[in-house]
C-alpha positions as CSV (number, residue, x, y, z in Angstrom):
1,M,-59.1,-108.3,-16.1
2,P,-58.9,-104.9,-14.4
3,T,-62.0,-103.3,-13.0
4,G,-63.2,-99.8,-13.6
5,R,-61.5,-98.6,-10.4
6,G,-58.2,-100.1,-11.4
7,I,-58.4,-98.4,-14.8
8,S,-59.1,-95.1,-13.3
9,S,-56.2,-95.3,-10.9
10,S,-53.8,-96.2,-13.7
11,V,-55.0,-93.3,-15.8
12,C,-54.5,-91.0,-12.9
13,N,-50.9,-92.3,-12.4
14,D,-50.2,-91.7,-16.1
15,D,-51.5,-88.1,-15.9
16,G,-49.4,-87.4,-12.8
17,E,-46.3,-88.7,-14.5
18,I,-47.0,-86.5,-17.6
19,G,-47.6,-83.5,-15.4
20,Q,-44.3,-84.0,-13.5
21,W,-42.5,-84.5,-16.8
22,R,-44.0,-81.2,-18.1
23,F,-42.9,-79.4,-15.0
24,R,-39.4,-80.7,-15.2
25,A,-39.2,-79.8,-18.9
26,M,-40.4,-76.2,-18.2
27,A,-37.9,-75.9,-15.3
28,D,-35.1,-77.1,-17.6
29,I,-36.1,-74.6,-20.3
30,K,-36.0,-71.7,-17.8
31,T,-32.6,-72.8,-16.5
32,F,-31.3,-72.9,-20.0
33,D,-32.7,-69.4,-20.8
34,L,-31.0,-68.0,-17.7
35,R,-27.7,-69.5,-18.6
36,Q,-27.9,-68.2,-22.1
37,Q,-28.7,-64.7,-20.9
38,A,-25.8,-64.8,-18.5
39,V,-23.4,-65.7,-21.3
40,I,-24.8,-62.9,-23.5
41,L,-24.4,-60.4,-20.7
42,F,-20.8,-61.6,-20.0
43,K,-19.9,-61.2,-23.7
44,R,-21.5,-57.7,-23.8
45,S,-19.6,-56.6,-20.7
46,I,-16.2,-57.7,-22.1
47,L,-17.0,-55.9,-25.4
48,L,-17.9,-52.7,-23.5
49,A,-14.7,-52.9,-21.5
50,L,-12.6,-53.3,-24.6
51,L,-14.3,-50.3,-26.2
52,I,-13.6,-48.1,-23.1
53,H,-9.9,-49.1,-23.1
54,L,-9.6,-48.3,-26.9
55,F,-11.3,-44.9,-26.3
56,G,-8.9,-44.1,-23.5
57,L,-5.9,-45.0,-25.6
58,V,-7.0,-42.8,-28.5
59,S,-8.1,-39.8,-26.5
60,V,-5.0,-39.6,-24.1
61,P,-2.2,-37.5,-25.8
62,E,1.1,-39.1,-26.4
63,Y,3.7,-38.3,-23.8
64,K,7.1,-37.7,-25.2
65,I,10.1,-38.1,-22.9
66,K,12.7,-35.4,-23.3
67,V,16.2,-36.6,-23.2
68,R,18.6,-34.0,-21.8
69,S,22.3,-34.3,-22.4
70,F,24.8,-33.1,-19.9
71,S,28.1,-32.0,-21.1
72,K,31.2,-32.5,-18.9
73,K,33.5,-29.6,-18.5
74,E,37.1,-30.5,-19.0
75,V,39.5,-29.1,-16.5
76,E,43.0,-28.4,-17.8
77,A,45.9,-28.6,-15.5
78,I,48.5,-25.8,-15.8
79,E,52.0,-26.4,-14.8
80,L,53.6,-23.6,-12.8
81,P,57.3,-22.9,-13.3
82,V,59.6,-24.1,-10.5
83,D,61.3,-20.7,-10.0
84,M,58.0,-18.8,-9.5
85,K,57.9,-16.9,-6.2
86,I,54.7,-16.2,-4.4
87,P,54.7,-12.7,-2.9
88,E,54.5,-12.7,0.9
89,K,52.0,-10.6,2.8
90,Q,53.3,-7.3,3.9
91,K,53.3,-6.8,7.6
92,T,51.9,-3.5,8.8
93,E,53.7,-2.0,11.8
94,V,51.4,-0.7,14.5
95,P,52.7,2.5,16.1
96,R,53.4,2.2,19.7
97,P,51.4,4.4,22.1
98,T,53.2,7.5,23.4
99,I,53.8,7.8,27.1
100,P,52.7,11.2,28.4
101,V,55.6,13.3,29.8
102,E,55.1,15.8,32.6
103,A,55.7,19.4,31.5
104,E,58.7,21.1,33.0
105,E,57.9,23.9,35.4
106,D,58.8,27.4,34.2
107,E,61.2,29.0,36.6
108,D,60.2,32.5,35.6
109,V,56.6,32.2,36.8
110,P,56.2,33.1,40.5
111,E,54.4,30.6,42.7
112,D,52.1,33.3,44.3
113,S,50.7,34.6,41.0
114,T,46.9,34.7,40.7
115,I,44.6,34.9,37.7
116,E,42.7,38.2,37.5
117,E,38.9,38.0,37.5
118,T,37.0,38.7,34.3
119,V,34.8,41.7,34.5
120,L,31.7,41.7,32.4
121,D,30.6,45.0,30.9
122,E,27.0,45.5,31.8
123,D,26.5,48.3,29.4
124,I,26.7,46.0,26.4
125,A,23.2,45.2,25.3
126,P,22.2,41.6,24.6
127,P,21.8,40.6,20.9
128,E,18.5,41.5,19.5
129,E,16.0,38.7,18.8
130,P,15.2,38.1,15.1
131,P,11.9,39.6,14.0
132,P,8.9,37.2,14.0
133,V,8.1,35.6,10.7
134,L,4.7,36.9,9.6
135,P,2.4,34.6,7.5
136,K,1.5,35.7,4.0
137,F,-2.0,36.6,3.0
138,G,-4.2,33.5,2.7
139,T,-2.0,31.4,5.0
140,F,-4.1,29.7,7.7
141,V,-2.6,29.5,11.1
142,A,-4.3,27.4,13.8
143,Y,-4.9,29.1,17.1
144,D,-6.7,28.3,20.4
145,S,-7.9,31.9,21.3
146,R,-8.7,34.5,18.6
147,P,-7.5,38.1,18.9
148,E,-9.8,40.5,20.8
149,P,-9.9,44.3,20.1
150,I,-8.2,46.4,22.8
151,R,-8.5,49.7,20.9
152,Y,-10.9,50.0,18.1
153,V,-10.6,53.0,15.8
154,T,-13.8,53.9,13.8
155,P,-13.0,54.8,10.2
156,E,-13.8,58.3,9.0
157,Y,-16.9,58.6,6.8
158,P,-15.9,60.2,3.5
159,E,-17.8,63.5,2.7
160,L,-18.5,62.3,-0.9
161,A,-20.2,59.2,0.5
162,K,-22.3,61.3,2.9
163,Q,-23.4,63.6,0.1
164,A,-24.2,60.7,-2.2
165,G,-26.0,58.8,0.5
166,I,-23.8,55.7,0.2
167,E,-23.8,53.1,3.0
168,G,-22.4,49.7,3.3
169,T,-20.1,47.2,5.1
170,V,-16.4,46.8,4.2
171,L,-14.8,43.4,5.1
172,A,-11.0,43.6,5.6
173,Q,-8.4,41.0,6.5
174,L,-6.0,42.3,9.2
175,L,-2.6,40.7,9.9
176,I,-2.2,40.9,13.7
177,G,1.3,40.2,15.0
178,T,2.4,38.5,18.3
179,D,2.4,42.0,19.9
180,G,-1.2,42.7,18.9
181,Q,-0.3,45.4,16.4
182,V,-1.8,45.4,12.9
183,Y,1.0,44.9,10.3
184,D,-1.0,44.6,7.1
185,V,-4.6,45.3,5.8
186,V,-6.3,43.7,2.7
187,V,-9.7,44.9,1.8
188,Q,-11.9,42.1,0.4
189,S,-15.3,43.5,-0.2
190,G,-17.5,46.6,0.2
191,P,-17.9,49.9,-1.6
192,E,-14.6,51.2,-2.9
193,I,-15.2,54.7,-1.6
194,F,-14.7,53.4,1.9
195,H,-11.5,51.4,1.3
196,K,-9.0,54.1,2.1
197,S,-10.7,55.1,5.4
198,V,-10.8,51.4,6.4
199,E,-7.0,50.9,5.8
200,I,-6.1,54.0,7.8
201,A,-8.3,53.2,10.7
202,A,-7.4,49.4,10.8
203,R,-3.7,50.1,11.2
204,K,-4.4,52.1,14.3
205,C,-6.3,49.3,16.0
206,V,-4.7,47.2,18.7
207,F,-5.7,43.6,19.6
208,T,-4.8,40.9,22.0
209,P,-2.5,38.5,20.1
210,A,-3.9,35.1,19.1
211,K,-2.5,32.2,21.1
212,Q,-1.6,28.7,20.2
213,R,-0.8,26.4,23.2
214,D,-0.4,29.6,25.4
215,K,2.1,31.1,22.9
216,P,1.3,34.2,20.9
217,V,1.1,33.7,17.1
218,A,0.6,36.0,14.1
219,V,-2.7,35.4,12.3
220,W,-5.0,36.9,9.6
221,V,-8.4,37.9,11.0
222,A,-11.5,39.1,9.1
223,V,-12.9,42.3,10.6
224,P,-16.1,44.1,9.3
225,F,-16.4,47.9,9.2
226,V,-19.9,49.2,9.0
227,F,-20.7,52.7,7.4
228,S,-24.1,54.0,8.4
229,L,-25.4,57.5,7.6
230,K,-27.6,57.4,10.7
231,E,-24.7,56.8,13.0
232,A,-22.5,59.3,11.2
233,R,-25.0,62.1,11.4
234,G,-26.0,61.3,15.0
C-alpha cells in the first residue's frame, strides 16, 4: 500500500502532466488563430487587388485605333509616235575677238608739228559759292562756342516811352550767320513800344560766328535789350 509520500509524489506528477497539457493546448490555439488571421488577410489582399484593377479598367478611357487608308496612284503610260522628232538645242555662236589694227600714218601731217600750249584766262572769275543755308526760326543748331558781340548798337529810346515813363527789357532772337552778320530778328517779349527800335539796332550789330568743330555755323541766339530811363537821361 503506498505511503503518504508516494501519494503526494503521484499527485504532483499528475498536476505536472495536466499543466503541460494545458500549455500545449494554449499554444495550439494561438498557432491556429495566427494561421486563421493569415488566411483572412490573404483573402482581403486579393479582393483589394481585384477592386483596384476593376477601378483602373473603368476609369481609363478607351483608346481607339485609327486606321488610315493609303490610295495608290496609278501611272498611265503614254505611247509616243514613232515619227516624232525631238528639237535639238540651238548652238549660239560666240563672236571672235577682233585683232587691233595699227592706224595708218597721215602723210599730210608734218613730223615736226607741235601742239600749242593752252593759255588760261586769269581774268575769268571762279564760280561763286552757293549761299549758306540759314536755319529757320525755332531750329536748334548745336555749337561748341557761342557768338560774341564785336559791335553792339544800343537801340534808340522812343520819345513817347520817355514821356510816359515806360521802362522794360525786350528779348529778341537774332539769326547770326557764318560771317557774324545778323540776318533776321524776332522779338519774343517786352513792351511793344520798344520793338521797332530793337529790330533796327539788332540788324546793325556784328558778332563772332558760332563754331561747331572749328567750323562757323549759323545759329539763333537770344539777346536781351534793356531800356532804362536813368541811363537814357544820363
